N, C-alpha and C positions, 0 to 999 in steps of 0.2 A: 337330418336325413337318416343317420345311422344310430341305432340304439346300442347302448353299452350295458352288458350284463356283468356283474361282479359276483363271482361264486368262490367259495372257500375251496382250497385244494386239499383233498384227503388222499391218503396213500392206500391204493387198492391194487390187487394183483391182476390188472387188466392185460390181456394179450389179444383180446377180441372185443373191439369196440362196437357194440350193437347199436343200431339206429334207435333214436328216442321215439320217433314217429314212424309208423309202418310204411307210409307212402313217401317218406323223405330219407332215402338211403344215405349212408355215409359215403363220401366220394373224394377222390383225388388226394391221397395222402402224400405228404412231404415231410422230411425230417431234417433236423440239424443237431450237431453234436458239439458240446463244449466240455472237455474233461470227461467226467462220468455222467454228465447231464445230457439227456436226449429230449428234444422237443418234437412232438408230432403234431402237425397241423393238417386239418382236413375241413371239408365243407359238408353241410347237411341242410337241405331245404333252404331256408333263408338265413342260415347262420354259418359263421366261421368259428372253428373250435381249435383249442390246443390242449394236449395232454402232455404232462411232463414226467420223466423218469429221472431219478437221481442215482440209479444203480445200473447204468449201462443198458437200460431197456429191459431189465429183468421184471420190474414192476412199474406200473404207471399210476399217477394220480387221476382223479376224476377229471374228465375233460371240462375245460372252462370255455364259455362262450366269449369270443373276442369281440364280435360285433354282428349286427344283422342289417339286412337291406331287403327291399321288396324283390329285387332280382339279383341272385348270386349265381353266375354261370359256373357249372361244375361238369363240363364234358370235354373230352379230348384235350386233357392237360390244361384246362382253364381254371384249375383250383388255386388255392393260396400257396404262397411260398414263405419260407421261414429261415432266419439266420440268427446267429448270436453276434452282437456288436456292442462295444463299449459297455460291457457289463449288463446288457439287456437282451431280451428277445425282441425281434422285429418280424412282424407278419405283413405281407402285402397281398392284395387281391383286388380284382376289378369287380365292382358292384354298381348297381344303379337302382332307380326307383320306377322306371318305366320300361316295360318289355317291348322289344323291337317287334315290328310287324313285317309281313312279306314272306316270300318263298324261302329265303335263306336266313330267317330270324333265329331259328334253333334255340329259342329261349334266352337269347342274349339281351343285355340291357341297351335300349336306344340311347340312354344317357350315361353309359358306363364310364366311370373314372377309376383310376388306379389309386388306391389308398394304402397308407402304411399305419399300422398300430404298433405301439411299443409297450413292453412290460419291463419294469425295473425291479420286480420282486419275484423273479423265477416263474412267471406265468400265472401268478395268483390273481392279479388284477391288470387291466389294460387301459391305457389312456385314450383320449380322443384321437381319432384318425387324422392324418395329414394327407393332403392330396399331392400326388407326385406329378401328374401331367399339368401343364400350364395352359392348354387349350381344352375346354370342356368336351367330354365325350370322345376325345381322340383315341383312347385305348379300348373302345367299346367292343372290339372283337374278343377281348378277354384273355389274350395270350401274352404272357410276360415272363420275366425271369428276374431274380434278385441274387446279389452276391455281396459278401462282406470282405473288405480288404484287411490285410494284417493290422493296419492302424485303426480299424474300426469304422472307416468310412464305408458307405454303402453305395451300390450302383444298381439301378434297375433299368431294364430294357424291355421294349414292348412293340407289338405290331400296331402301327399308328395310322389313323384314318382322318387326320386333320385336312388332308387334301384328297383329291380323287386318286385312287390307287392306294396300295399298302406300302408303307415305308417302315424302316427300322429306326426307332428313336430311343433315347436314354436320358437319364438324369442321375445326379449324385446327391448324397446327403453326407454332411460332415459332422452332424451332431446325433448320430445314432437313429436317424429316421424321424426326428422331430420336425425338421424342415428340409425342403428339397430345392436344388438349384434349377437354373433355366434348362429347359429341354434341349437336347442336342440331336440333330439328325445324324445318325450313324451311317446310313446307307439308303440309297434309292436306286432301283434298277433302271437302266436306260430303256427297258421295255415297258416301263410305266407302273410296275408293281412287283414286289417280291411275293413269295408263296403266301397265300392269304390266310391259311388255317394251320400252320405248323408253328409250335411254340419256339421261341428263341432260347438260348442258353448263354449264361455269362459265367466266367471263371477268372481266377487270378493265378497267374503263373508264379513260379518260385521267386523270380526276380521282381515281382510286384506288378507285372504287366497285366492290364485288364484285357480280357479276351471275350468276344461275343461271337456266337455261332448261330446261323439261321439258314433256312432253306430258301434259296433264291428262285426266281422265275426269269430265265434268261435264254433267249433263242429256242424257246419251246421245251427247255429242260428244267427240272426241279431238283437241283443239286445243292449240296451244302457248301457254305462259304464261312470264312473266319476273318475277323477284323480285330486289330490290336491297337491299344493306346496306352501310353505311360501316364498321361495326366487326366484321363477321363473326359477330356474335352476334344482333343485333337486326335483323330483316328487315322490310321494308315490306309493302305490300299487293301481292298477285299481280296482274299485268296481262296480259290476253289480247293475243296478237300477231296482227295481221291482222284483217280484218273478216268474212271468210267463216268457214264452219264445216264440220266433217266428222263427220257422224252415222254411226258405225260401231260395231257390237257386237263388236269384235275389236281386237287390238293390232297396229299396222302394223310394229312392231319397227324403227323408223327414227326416230332422234332429232334429226337435223339438226345445226346448228353455229352458233356465235357468233363474231363478230369485230368490229373497229372500223375505220371508214374516215373520215378527217378528223375524228377525235374522236367520231364518232357510232356508237352501237351498231347493228349490223346482224345480224339473224337470218336463217338460211336453213333451209328445212324442206320436207318433202313433205306434200301433201294429195292424197288419191286417187292419181292417176298422174302428178301434176305437181309441180314444184319451184317454191317461191316465195321471194322476198326481202321482208323486212319490217323497218322501223324501228319501235321502240315508239311507239304512238300514231298510226301512219300506216297507210294501206291497203297491203296486200301487192301485189307486182308479180310476175306469172307469168313464169318463165323458160322452162318447157316440160316435156315428159315426161322423167322420170328418177327416181332414188332414190339413197339413201346419199350425200347431198351433203356435201361438206366445203368450208370457206371459208378464205381467207387474204387479208390486206390488205398491199399494198405502200405503205401510207401514204395515198395519195390514190386508190387504185384497188382495187376489189373483184374477187377471182378466185374462181371456183367450180370444183370438180372433182366429177363425179358419174358415175353409171352409167346408160347408156341402151342397152337391148338388148345387154348384155354388153360394151359399149364404154366406155372412159374418155373423157368429154367435158370439155373445158376451156372455161369461159365467162369473158369479160371484156368489160364495156361493150356487151353485146348480141351480141358476136361469139362463135361457138362453133367449136371445132376438135376433132377426134378425136385423142387422144394415146396410145391403147392399145386392145388387143382382148383378149377373154376375161378380163375384169377383174371382181374383186369387192372390196368394202370398201377404197376408196381413202383416202389421207391426203394432206394438202397443207400445206406451210409456205412462208413467204416468206423469202428470203435477203436479206442486207444490201445487195446490189447491184441490187435490183429484180427479180431472177429468182425462180423458184419451184422447189421440189423436191416431186415427187409420188412416192407409193409405193402399191402395191396388191398384192393376192393374184393370182397367175396360175399355174395349173397346179401348185399345191403350193408354189411359190416366192414370195418377195417381190421384186418388181421396183421399182427406184428410178430415177427419170428426171427430168432437168431439163426444165422446161417454161416457157412464157411468153416474156418478153422476153429479148433478148440470147442466144438459143440458139446 
């Protein structure tokens, strides 16, 4: 079903990844960091690509095609995810061979499955994909998350459609993405569905606790909730984030982000036209107008990158600066020296830029 392209990695000074085909823009960047190595994943047309930097994002090698499919959803945070685990890079994405039909198809695959690809040679070549979901087409909405635990185990979570209504499911891999365990239902709303089009987020706390955040649909409100599990199989009670609520009979298509600062879990998300920061069990703090927020931590400091009026805005400790224009769908990671690396869509290309401290 999925073609595999093996392309040699050459060192080039890329900071602006232009689309290969004019009508197939580069979409949905995501990044992962291991030491001085940065891996950038994104989608374009029918393909998924990874470009690698070995100098903290200063230069990147030529993008390598990880895999292809007839339908690769690349809208509203539906792109690939990437992590480092057990000495390898792992990319996940929902892809399929048959395009969905109907009013709400939106270019999604009717037979969409969540696949994982693995590279053991620094992103030069990629092995055959393994399927994460154990019920065919259950993740066809295309919205998922991926996280690596400190021991190298992986956990993926996604919006699941194996039954009527949308539920939150997950699965673990103990061999670096080669195989995946039984799917686990993490949460189902008593109202019959969680929010249908906001991506979930997974993270690992300092004590090794697995955390998953998603936008719920409960009593007419679309608010964010967090659930935790130590073993990846047994999850505790869902906890609402923040004290306010958003009554809306629609999906905002904006799933926020999770990170950790000084060992504390920090969630960031959008309600109405504003972005908020919230620690579990505490009142939220308003940042200001914006959407599609991403978060990164430099240990003791929280950084946010979000879109406001088409501009990329970088927030830290209440200070805001503009770092880009004509921007959509930003990504943000912290580097080892306290700096940050940002990426976003711009004019069909992916732009990568160092931001924050020590510029």
